[in-house]
Every structure is written in structure tokens, then in C-alpha cells.
C-alpha positions in Angstrom: -16.3 12.3 9.3 -15.6 15.8 8.0 -12.0 15.9 6.7 -11.6 12.3 7.8 -11.4 9.2 5.7 -11.7 5.5 6.7 -9.5 3.0 4.8 -8.3 -0.5 5.2 -4.7 -1.2 6.2 -2.6 -1.9 3.1 0.9 -3.0 2.2 2.5 -0.4 -0.1 -0.9 0.5 -1.4 -1.8 1.4 -4.9 -1.6 5.0 -6.2 -5.4 5.4 -6.0 -5.3 4.7 -2.2 -3.1 7.7 -1.7 -5.1 9.8 -4.2 -8.1 9.2 -1.9 -6.3 10.0 1.4 -4.2 12.9 0.1 -7.1 15.3 0.5 -8.0 14.3 4.1 -6.8 15.9 7.3 -7.0 12.6 9.3 -7.0 9.0 8.2 -8.7 6.3 10.2 -7.2 2.8 9.4 -9.5 -0.1 10.1 -8.1 -2.2 12.9 -11.2 -4.0 14.2 -12.4 -5.9 11.0 -11.7 -9.5 10.3 -8.8 -10.2 7.9 -9.7 -10.4 4.3 -7.6 -12.7 2.1 -6.3 -11.7 -1.4 -6.7 -8.0 -0.7 -4.2 -5.1 -0.6 -3.9 -5.7 3.2 -0.9 -7.9 2.6 -0.1 -7.5 -1.1 0.9 -5.0 -3.8 1.7 -4.9 -7.5 4.8 -3.5 -9.1 5.8 -3.2 -12.7 8.7 -5.5 -13.7 10.3 -6.3 -17.1 7.7 -9.1 -17.4 4.7 -7.0 -16.6 2.7 -6.6 -13.3 4.3 -8.6 -10.5 2.6 -9.5 -7.2 4.5 -9.0 -3.9 2.7 -10.7 -1.0 3.6 -10.7 2.7 3.0 -14.2 4.2 0.9 -14.2 7.3 -0.2 -16.7 9.9 -4.0 -17.3 10.1 -5.7 -18.5 13.2 -7.6 -21.8 13.3 -10.8 -19.9 13.4 -12.8 -19.2 10.2 -12.4 -15.5 10.8 -9.2 -13.9 12.2 -9.2 -10.4 13.6 -7.0 -8.2 11.5 -5.2 -6.8 14.5 -4.1 -10.3 15.4 -2.6 -11.1 12.0 1.2 -11.9 12.4 3.8 -11.9 9.7 5.3 -15.3 8.8 9.1 -14.8 8.8 9.8 -18.5 8.1 9.3 -17.4 4.4 12.1 -15.2 2.9 9.7 -12.6 1.8 11.8 -9.6 2.8 14.7 -10.6 0.5 12.3 -11.5 -2.3 10.5 -8.1 -2.1 13.7 -6.1 -1.9 15.3 -7.9 -4.8 12.1 -7.5 -6.8 11.9 -3.8 -6.1 15.6 -3.4 -7.1 15.2 -5.4 -10.3 12.0 -3.4 -11.3 13.1 0.1 -10.4 16.9 0.3 -10.2 16.9 2.1 -13.5 14.1 4.5 -12.5 15.1 8.2 -12.0 14.5 8.3 -8.2 15.2 4.7 -7.0 18.5 5.6 -5.4 16.9 8.5 -3.5 14.0 6.6 -1.9 14.8 2.9 -1.8 16.5 3.1 1.5 13.4 4.6 3.1 11.4 1.4 2.3 14.3 -1.0 2.9 14.7 0.2 6.5 11.2 -0.8 7.4 10.9 -4.0 5.3 14.2 -5.4 6.8 13.0 -5.0 10.4 11.2 -7.8 12.1 7.8 -6.3 12.8 5.4 -8.8 14.3 2.0 -7.6 13.2 0.9 -6.9 9.6 -1.0 -3.7 10.6 2.1 -2.3 12.2 4.3 -3.0 9.1 1.7 -1.4 6.9 1.3 1.7 9.1 5.0 2.3 9.2 5.3 2.0 5.4 2.2 4.3 4.9 3.8 6.9 7.1 7.0 6.6 5.1 5.1 7.3 2.0 3.3 10.3 3.5 6.7 11.7 4.6 8.2 11.3 1.1 5.2 13.0 -0.4 5.4 15.7 2.3 1.7 15.1 3.2 1.0 16.0 6.8 -1.9 13.8 7.6 -2.6 12.2 11.0 -2.9 8.3 11.0 -5.3 6.9 13.6 -6.4 3.3 14.0 -10.1 2.6 14.7 -11.2 1.3 18.1 -14.7 0.0 17.1 -16.0 -1.7 13.9 -18.7 0.0 11.9 -20.4 -2.0 9.1 -20.1 -0.7 5.6 -22.6 1.9 4.7 -22.9 3.6 8.1 -20.0 6.1 7.7 -19.3 8.8 5.2 -15.9 8.7 3.4 -15.6 4.9 3.9 -13.2 3.5 1.4 -12.3 0.2 3.2 -13.8 -2.0 0.5 -13.6 0.3 -2.6 -10.0 -0.3 -3.4 -9.4 -4.0 -4.1 -7.3 -6.1 -6.5 -10.5 -8.2 -7.0 -12.4 -5.5 -8.7 -11.8 -2.7 -11.3 -10.8 0.5 -9.6 -13.3 3.4 -9.5 -10.5 5.8 -9.4 -8.6 7.1 -12.5 -4.8 7.7 -11.9 -3.2 10.5 -13.8 -0.7 8.9 -16.2 3.1 9.2 -15.7 6.2 7.7 -17.2 6.8 4.1 -16.1 10.1 2.2 -16.5 8.9 -1.0 -18.1 6.0 0.5 -20.0 7.1 -1.2 -23.2 3.9 -1.2 -25.0 3.2 2.4 -24.3 0.0 1.6 -22.4 -0.1 3.0 -18.9 -0.5 0.3 -16.2 -3.0 1.0 -13.5 -3.3 -0.5 -10.0 0.4 -0.4 -9.1 1.9 0.3 -5.7 2.7 3.9 -4.8 6.4 3.0 -5.0 6.0 2.9 -8.8 5.0 6.5 -8.8 7.6 7.6 -6.3 10.6 5.8 -8.0 9.5 7.2 -11.4 8.5 10.7 -10.5 10.2 11.6 -7.3 9.3 15.1 -5.9 6.7 15.5 -8.6 4.8 12.3 -7.4 2.4 14.2 -5.1 1.1 16.2 -8.1 -0.2 12.9 -9.6 -2.5 12.1 -6.7 
């Protein structure tokens, strides 16, 4: 996959996710795998006044043991949209670029998008537009097991294991103990660094 990278779908992915894809010409987003719980596929972490805060998109899971990712629907009986937007506002309202970019994310999050992969793809495209990265997003049509494809990062970036990628440090709003917090959503970098964000990937 020369110039192409294979990644999982992810909800407002961590900075390292975009560090990986920023050097690709084309991104393949895995659509044919089975859904994996407790992954970045439906969650992200932001930095609040109380430390790292989890934001999770509630989803419906089928009765089967394994549910295809492309069939995962968002559960709108939970008030997750309001929770996420309030949390983002509380965490980043005082950041230098919050007022410039919040509306970009708010527009997508407030819409009722049925499928998780569609929500994620729209938000990922929003981030690419903000960062001025012209990269083509394509969903896979067949599933290839891990280890069979070059530049396969589907399972490398996970909240369950320590990241293999080192993020260049930048100023964070609630970095009270002066220790840089890794593993945060790309929104943390965008709201704090604005147009300079792409230089930290």
C-alpha cells in the first residue's frame, strides 16, 4: 500500500492517529471488521480541570457475539451529544483557538447520524480540513487479517495499550502539574495550537 495507510475508524482520534495518517496520500478506514469494544472506535479522551476525561458515544450492539462494525448504530436515547459538547466547552473554552474551531465539530456532533462509522468519517474529514491536509478517505470493501498488509495501523493505536508513538509536546490548558498528557484527542491540539497544530504531527 505505497502512500496508503490502513487504520480503524475512530471518534475524534488521538493526536498520534493523525501523526500516522498525515504523511499518507490515501487513508483506508477499516469497515469490514467486527466491532471492538473499549477502543477509540467510539471514544476519545480530553483534558479537563480534573485530568483526563473519557467521552464515549453509546452504541447499539447486536444480539450476536460479534457485530460487524459497519452495522453499529448510535444510541440516541442517551444524551451523549449534549454531554460531549458541554464537556468540550468546559475543558477548552479558555483555550486560544476554541472559538475558532468549536463550531466545526458542533455541527457534526449535533446532527443525528445513524451509523458510528459515518459520524467518525465526517469528524475525521473535519479535522483534515482544519489541518489543511488533502488526504483521500476510503472505506475498505474486504477484510484482511492483521499482518497481511503493509502500513496497517488498525490495532496499533488503542487506549488499552501504551502508544508506540511519541507526540511532540505543546501547551495544554489544564496541564497544572507541568507534565504533558499523552493520548488525548486531536481536538486538544487544535484548540490549543490552532493553525500551528499540523506542525506537531
